[in-house]
N, C-alpha and C positions, 0 to 999 in steps of 0.2 A: 788632139784626141782622135781626129779622123785618121791620121797616119798610124797611130797606135792600133786602132781597130783593124786597119788594113794589114799592118805588120803581124797582127795576131791571127791573120787568115780569115777574118770575118768577111762575109759577103756584103759589100757596101754598094748601094746604088744611090743616085742623087735625083732629087725632084726640085726644080727651081722655077720661079716666076720671072726669070731673066728674059729679056728679048734675045732673039737668036744671035744677032751680031754682037751685042754686048757680052753675052756669055762666051762666045768664041774669043773675044778680046781678053776677057778675064782669065780664060784658060791659058792664054799665052803669058799673061803677067803672073799667074799663080798656077804653076804646073800641077800642084796637088789636085786641082780640079779635073785632071785627066786620069787620076789614079784609081777611081772606082770602076766597078764592072760596067757601068754605063750611067747615062743621065737622061732624064726627060726634061726638056726645056719647053716651058709654056709657050714661048714665042714660036717654037717649031710646030707645035700641035694646036695652037690657038685655043687653049683651055688654061685657065689660071686657078690656082688654089684660092679659095677653099672649095671650088666646084667639085663635087664628088666624082665627076667624070674624069678628072685628072688622076685621081687615085685608082680608078678602074683601069685607065689607060696604062699607068705605070705598073700596076699589078700584072696585067696581061703581057705587056712588053717584056717584062723581066721574069715572068713565071713565078711570081711571089705567092705565097700563101698568106692572106691577110692576117690570120691569127698569129703568125710567126714573124710578122713584119713590124719592126720598130721604127717609127718616124720621129724625127727631131726637127723642131721648127721654133723660131722665136715669136711667131704670131699665135696667140691663143685661138683665134678663129680657125686657123689652119689645123691646129692640134685637135680641136673639137671635131672638125669635119673628118679628119683622118680616123679618129676614134669611132665616129658614127659610121664610117665605112667598114670598120672592123679591124683596123690596124691598132697596135699598141702605139702610144704616142707620149712624147716628153716635150714639154715646153722649155726651150733653151733660155736661160737667164744669164748664166756665166759658167765658166769652165769648171769651177769647184762644184757647183750644183749639178752640172751634167755628169761629172765623174760619180757623184753620189747616186744619181738616178740610174746610171749605167750599172753600178754595183748591184742595185735592186734586181736587175735583169741578168745578173751574173756575167756582165760584160765589162767589168773593170779590168784595166790592164796594169 
């Protein structure tokens, strides 16, 4: 689904609670983790989701408009925190559900 969004020309950034070294290793194993416009790694900035400061940092770092930012995460507390910050947010449960939710935002591919 990530690749489909990228192939459709959508602006995709990532926000992760990975440790710095672990994320770099994951990028080597899974090259699609390098495909987005950029990534905020909590281990790099020493802030973790669901702390609102991480959403503020990511917004500033990538010049995002919170009301036009759609966040997808498998943790309900992270989704709630992102919504509280002003982002749109979807809780990921499985691929089928994510496709249905993306269609509600006219982002189906």
